[in-house]
C-alpha positions as CSV (number, residue, x, y, z in Angstrom):
1,X,122.2,119.0,113.1
2,X,120.1,120.2,115.7
3,X,119.4,117.2,117.7
4,X,119.0,117.0,121.3
5,X,119.5,114.2,123.6
6,X,116.9,113.0,126.2
7,X,117.8,113.0,129.7
8,X,118.1,109.7,131.3
9,X,119.9,110.5,134.8
10,X,117.9,111.1,138.0
11,X,116.2,107.7,139.5
12,X,116.5,104.2,138.2
13,X,113.3,103.0,137.7
14,X,114.1,99.8,135.9
15,X,115.9,96.7,135.4
16,X,120.1,96.6,135.1
17,X,120.0,96.5,131.4
18,X,118.1,99.8,130.6
19,X,121.6,101.6,131.7
20,X,123.2,100.4,129.2
21,X,120.6,100.8,126.8
22,X,120.8,104.5,127.8
23,X,124.3,104.6,128.0
24,X,124.1,103.2,124.1
25,X,121.3,105.8,123.0
26,X,124.0,108.4,124.4
27,X,126.9,106.9,122.3
28,X,124.8,107.0,119.2
29,X,124.5,110.5,119.3
30,X,127.5,111.2,120.1
31,X,129.2,109.1,117.2
32,X,127.0,111.4,114.9
33,X,128.1,114.3,116.4
34,X,131.8,113.5,116.1
35,X,131.5,112.4,112.4
36,X,129.8,115.7,112.0
37,X,133.1,117.3,113.5
38,X,135.6,115.3,111.2
39,X,137.3,116.7,108.0
40,X,136.2,115.2,104.5
41,X,139.1,115.4,101.6
42,X,137.5,116.7,98.4
43,X,138.9,118.3,95.4
44,X,137.8,121.5,96.5
45,X,139.9,120.8,99.6
46,X,143.0,120.6,97.7
47,X,142.5,124.1,96.0
48,X,142.7,126.0,99.2
49,X,145.3,128.4,99.5
50,X,148.2,127.4,101.2
51,X,149.0,130.7,103.4
52,X,147.3,130.8,106.9
53,X,144.3,132.1,107.2
54,X,143.7,134.7,110.1
55,X,142.0,133.8,113.2
56,X,138.8,135.6,112.2
57,X,138.7,133.4,108.8
58,X,139.5,130.2,110.4
59,X,136.7,130.9,113.0
60,X,134.3,131.6,109.9
61,X,135.9,128.9,107.3
62,X,135.3,126.2,110.0
63,X,131.4,127.2,111.1
64,X,130.8,126.9,107.6
65,X,132.2,123.6,107.2
66,X,130.6,122.3,110.2
67,X,127.2,123.7,109.0
68,X,128.2,121.8,106.0
69,X,128.8,118.6,107.4
70,X,125.7,119.1,110.3
71,X,123.5,119.2,106.9
72,X,124.8,116.2,105.4
73,X,124.1,114.2,108.6
74,X,120.7,115.9,109.0
75,X,120.1,114.6,105.2
76,X,121.4,111.4,105.6
77,X,118.9,110.3,108.6
78,X,116.4,112.1,106.8
79,X,116.8,109.7,103.7
80,X,117.5,106.5,105.9
81,X,114.3,107.1,108.0
82,X,112.3,107.3,104.8
83,X,114.1,104.3,103.2
84,X,114.3,101.9,106.7
85,X,110.6,102.7,107.1
86,X,108.9,102.0,103.8
87,X,111.2,98.7,102.9
88,X,112.7,96.0,104.3
89,X,116.1,96.2,105.6
90,X,117.6,93.4,103.5
91,X,116.2,95.1,100.3
92,X,117.9,98.3,101.0
93,X,121.7,98.4,99.9
94,X,123.8,101.0,101.0
95,X,123.7,102.5,97.7
96,X,120.3,103.1,97.5
97,X,120.7,104.7,100.5
98,X,123.5,107.1,99.3
99,X,121.5,107.9,96.0
100,X,118.5,109.0,98.4
101,X,121.0,111.3,100.3
102,X,122.5,112.8,97.2
103,X,125.9,111.9,97.8
104,X,128.5,109.3,96.8
105,X,129.0,105.9,98.7
106,X,131.8,106.7,100.0
107,X,130.7,109.6,101.5
108,X,127.9,108.1,103.0
109,X,130.6,105.9,104.9
110,X,132.6,108.6,105.9
111,X,129.8,109.2,108.7
112,X,128.6,105.6,109.3
113,X,130.8,102.5,108.8
114,X,128.1,100.2,107.6
115,X,124.2,100.2,107.0
116,X,123.3,98.8,110.3
117,X,125.2,101.2,111.8
118,X,123.1,103.9,109.9
119,X,119.8,101.7,111.0
120,X,120.5,102.2,114.4
121,X,121.6,105.8,114.2
122,X,117.8,106.1,112.4
123,X,116.4,104.3,115.2
124,X,117.7,106.6,117.8
125,X,116.8,109.7,115.7
126,X,113.5,108.9,116.0
127,X,112.8,107.8,119.4
128,X,114.5,111.5,119.9
129,X,111.6,113.1,118.5
130,X,109.1,110.6,119.6
131,X,110.6,111.7,123.3
132,X,109.9,115.6,122.6
133,X,106.0,114.1,121.6
134,X,105.3,112.4,124.7
135,X,106.3,114.9,127.1
136,X,103.5,115.6,129.8
137,X,105.0,119.2,130.1
138,X,103.3,121.4,128.8
139,X,100.6,119.8,126.8
140,X,100.3,116.1,126.3
141,X,97.7,116.1,123.9
142,X,99.5,118.0,121.6
143,X,102.1,115.7,121.9
144,X,100.2,112.7,121.6
145,X,98.9,114.2,118.7
146,X,102.5,115.3,116.9
147,X,103.8,111.6,117.4
148,X,100.2,110.2,115.7
149,X,100.8,112.4,112.9
150,X,104.6,111.3,112.3
151,X,103.0,107.6,112.5
152,X,99.9,108.7,110.3
153,X,102.6,110.5,107.2
154,X,104.8,107.2,107.5
155,X,103.0,104.2,108.7
156,X,106.3,102.0,108.2
157,X,107.8,104.4,111.1
158,X,105.9,102.7,113.6
159,X,106.7,99.0,112.8
160,X,110.3,100.5,112.0
161,X,111.1,101.9,115.5
162,X,108.7,99.9,117.8
163,X,108.9,96.6,116.7
164,X,112.7,96.4,115.2
165,X,112.9,96.1,111.5
166,X,116.0,94.0,111.2
167,X,114.1,91.1,113.7
168,X,116.2,90.6,117.1
169,X,118.9,93.3,117.9
170,X,120.3,93.6,121.1
171,X,121.7,97.7,120.4
172,X,118.1,98.7,119.0
173,X,116.5,96.6,121.8
174,X,118.6,99.0,124.2
175,X,117.7,102.1,122.5
176,X,113.8,101.2,122.8
177,X,114.4,100.0,126.7
178,X,115.9,103.5,126.9
179,X,113.5,105.6,125.8
180,X,110.9,103.8,127.4
181,X,112.8,104.0,131.0
182,X,113.0,108.0,130.0
183,X,109.4,108.4,129.2
184,X,108.5,106.6,132.4
185,X,110.8,108.9,133.9
186,X,109.2,112.2,132.4
187,X,105.6,110.8,133.3
188,X,106.4,109.9,136.4
189,X,108.1,113.5,136.7
190,X,104.6,115.6,134.9
191,X,102.4,113.8,137.0
192,X,104.6,114.7,140.2
193,X,105.7,111.4,141.4
194,X,108.9,110.9,140.7
195,X,109.9,112.8,144.3
196,X,107.4,110.3,146.2
197,X,109.3,107.5,144.7
198,X,112.6,108.5,145.5
199,X,111.1,108.8,149.3
200,X,109.7,105.5,149.5
201,X,111.5,104.1,152.4
202,X,108.8,101.6,154.0
203,X,107.6,98.2,152.4
204,X,104.1,99.4,152.4
205,X,105.0,102.5,150.6
206,X,107.6,101.0,148.3
207,X,104.8,98.6,146.7
208,X,102.2,101.2,146.4
209,X,104.6,102.9,144.3
210,X,105.8,100.0,142.3
211,X,101.8,99.6,141.4
212,X,101.8,103.4,139.9
213,X,105.3,102.5,138.0
214,X,103.5,99.2,136.8
215,X,100.3,100.9,135.9
216,X,102.6,103.8,133.9
217,X,104.8,101.2,132.4
218,X,101.4,99.6,131.3
219,X,100.4,102.5,129.3
220,X,103.2,102.6,127.3
221,X,102.9,99.4,126.4
222,X,99.4,100.2,125.7
223,X,100.6,103.3,123.7
224,X,103.1,102.0,121.4
225,X,100.0,99.1,120.2
226,X,98.2,101.6,119.8
227,X,100.2,103.6,117.1
228,X,101.3,100.4,115.8
229,X,97.1,99.1,115.4
230,X,96.1,102.4,114.2
231,X,98.7,103.2,111.4
232,X,97.7,100.0,110.3
233,X,94.1,100.1,110.2
234,X,93.0,104.0,110.9
235,X,89.3,103.2,111.0
236,X,89.2,106.3,113.8
237,X,90.4,110.0,113.9
238,X,93.6,110.7,115.1
239,X,91.8,112.9,117.8
240,X,90.0,109.9,118.9
241,X,92.7,108.0,119.5
242,X,94.5,110.7,121.2
243,X,91.3,111.3,123.7
244,X,91.4,107.4,124.2
245,X,95.0,107.7,125.3
246,X,94.7,110.5,127.4
247,X,91.6,109.0,129.5
248,X,93.2,105.5,129.4
249,X,96.1,107.4,131.2
250,X,94.0,109.1,133.4
251,X,92.2,106.1,134.3
252,X,95.5,104.0,135.1
253,X,96.4,106.9,137.4
254,X,93.2,106.8,139.0
255,X,93.1,103.4,139.5
256,X,96.7,103.0,140.9
257,X,97.1,106.0,142.8
258,X,94.3,105.6,145.1
259,X,95.6,101.9,146.7
260,X,99.0,104.5,147.9
261,X,99.1,104.3,151.3
C-alpha cells in the first residue's frame, strides 16, 4: 500500500493531547504496514516445494507476496471508505466489509482485528489524503479543489471524517487533532511564519504570534465547516468555494500579521 505519513515533528503548537494524537496516527499506519508484512497460510501455501529456494528466488517470491498483501490492504481500505461513508457505522457488519473487499471474513480479520480498528484505520487513511490536498506548496488552490472534489464524489466522507461516524471516540478525536495540528504547522511553514514562532522570545512577540496562530486555527475550522455544509447543500460551484477559502485565508493572515510587533 503506497501511503505516506504526514510529518508531525518540528514545533509544538497545540495542547498536550495533540502529541498523543500524532503518536496514535503513526501507530495506525505502522500496524497496517506490519499487517502487510505478516504471513498468511492458504491452501496454495501448503503446496509450495519443500526444497529451499535460492536467494534470488526467495527475494522475488517475497516481493510478489508483499505486493499481493499491499494490494489486499489497499482493497480493504478502499471498500471500508466507501461503506463507512455511505452507511451508519452500526448498520455495517464485518461480513459486509469483507464482501465489499472481495475476501473472506477470516482474511480480513488477519489484517484488522475488529470493525472498529478498521474504521479508525480508514479515518487515518482518508486524513493522509487530505493532508496532501491542503498543502500550501506548491498550490493551495489546486489542493483545496482536490479535497473538495473528493468530498463532492463522496459527500458522506466529509461527515465521517470531520464529524466522526461513531460518535465520541478518543482515538478518532486523536487522529483529527493530529491532522489539524499537522495542517497548522504546514500552513505556518508555507506562509513563512514557523521560524518566527520558534524565535519568539518576548511576551509581546509571543502574543502577536499567538494571534496569528489563532487566526490560522480559525481558518482550519472554517475549512472543515465549509466542506461539511457545501457537500450537503452545493448551491455554489466548487471553484467559488475554493476562491472563498483562499480569500478568507488571505484576509485572516492580513488582519493578524498587521498587528505583529
